[in-house]
Structures are given as structure tokens and as C-alpha cells.
N, C-alpha and C positions, 0 to 999 in steps of 0.2 A: 738222539741229539737234535734232530730236526723238530721233533715235537716240543722240546724244551725251548728252542729258539722261536718257534711259531707262537707258543704260549707267551713268551716274553715280549715278542713283537705285538701281540694282541693287547697285552696289559699296557704297553707303552702307548699304543694308539688310543686306548680308552683314557689314559692319563692326559694325552694331548687334547682330546676332545673336551675333557673336563676343564682343563686350564683355559682353553679358548672360550668356552661358554661362560666361565667366571669373568674373563676379561671383557667380553661383550656385555654382560650384565652390569658391570661397573661402569663401562663407558656409556651405556644407555642411561644409567642413573645420573651421571654427570651431565650428559647432554640435556636431559629433562630439567635438571636444576638450572642450566644456563638458559633454557628456552622459556621456562615458566614466567619469569618477570615480563618478558616481551609479550607472551600470550595474555597476561593480565592486562597489559596496556592496550593491546589490540581489542580485547573483549570490552574494556571500558569505553574505548572509542566507538566500537560498534553499538553499544548501548546508547551512547550519546547521540549517534547518528540516527538510530531508530526513534529516539524521543524527538529529535528535531524533525524528522520526516513525518512523524505523527502530528506534531503541532502544525506543520506546513499543510498537511492534508486537511486538518480541521479548519484552518484559515481559508484554504481554497474552497471548501464546501460552503463556508459562510459567504465568501465573495461570489460564488456561483448563485447562491440564493439571492444576494443583493442585486446582482446583475439581472436576474429574472424579474425581480420586483421593479427595477428601473425600466426594463424593457416594457413591462406591462403598463407602467405609469406613462411612459412615452407614447405608447399606442392609444392610451385611454382618451386623450383630447380629440384625436381624429375620429375615433369610434363614437365619442360623445357628440361631436358635431354632426355626424351622420344621423345618429339616433335623434338628436334634437330637431334636425331638419325634417325627418320623417314624422315626428310628432306635430311639428308646426303645420306640415302639409295636411295631416289628418284633421287638425283643428280648423284649418282654413276650409277644408271640404265640408265640415260640419256647419260652419258659419254660412257658407254659400248655399247649403241645402235649405230650401224654403218650401216646406210641404204645403200643399193647398188643402183647404178644408173640404173641397169638393172631391168626392170619389166617383169615379166612373166605373160602372159595373160592366 
């Protein structure tokens, strides 16, 4: 008698496990169906944000390049003035140099 009751209890427990697994599978399917539209919206917003960040990054690189150019252009007149003065000094030195035709040995 105990063997029959044990077997019956074992079969009932397997049935309970099967029913709970079916209930979980159905609830997971419903949960995914409810979440999917939201996930699609989140994914599309992420894609938009990535595209926006990429365009901002490209614009930032262009601006950095322009700033470098402007900084070099701003430095150029000061450097040009120094270089011009050095050339003028060299030309003046050449003009002042008056070699004599007499060489001393």
C-alpha cells in the first residue's frame, strides 16, 4: 500500500512540475510580448543618439582643426615681424660692410 501511495505522490509531483513549467513558459511569452514594443523604441532612440553623437564628434574634430589654424594664423604676424626684423638687420649689416681693396698679408 505504501508503494502505491508513494508512486501516486511521485506522479502527482511530476504533474505539478509540468503544470508550473507551462505556466511560466506562457507568462514569459506574454511578458516578452509586452516588453518588445518598448525595447524597439529604446533601440531606435539609442540609434538616434549614436548618430547624433557621431555627427557632434565629426563637428568637434572640424572645429578643433579650425582652432589650430586660427591659432597658427594669430601667431604668424608676431613670428613674421621677428623674422622680418632679423632679415632687415642682416641686410643692414651687409650694407654697412665696406670691404677695402687693400689686403694686408
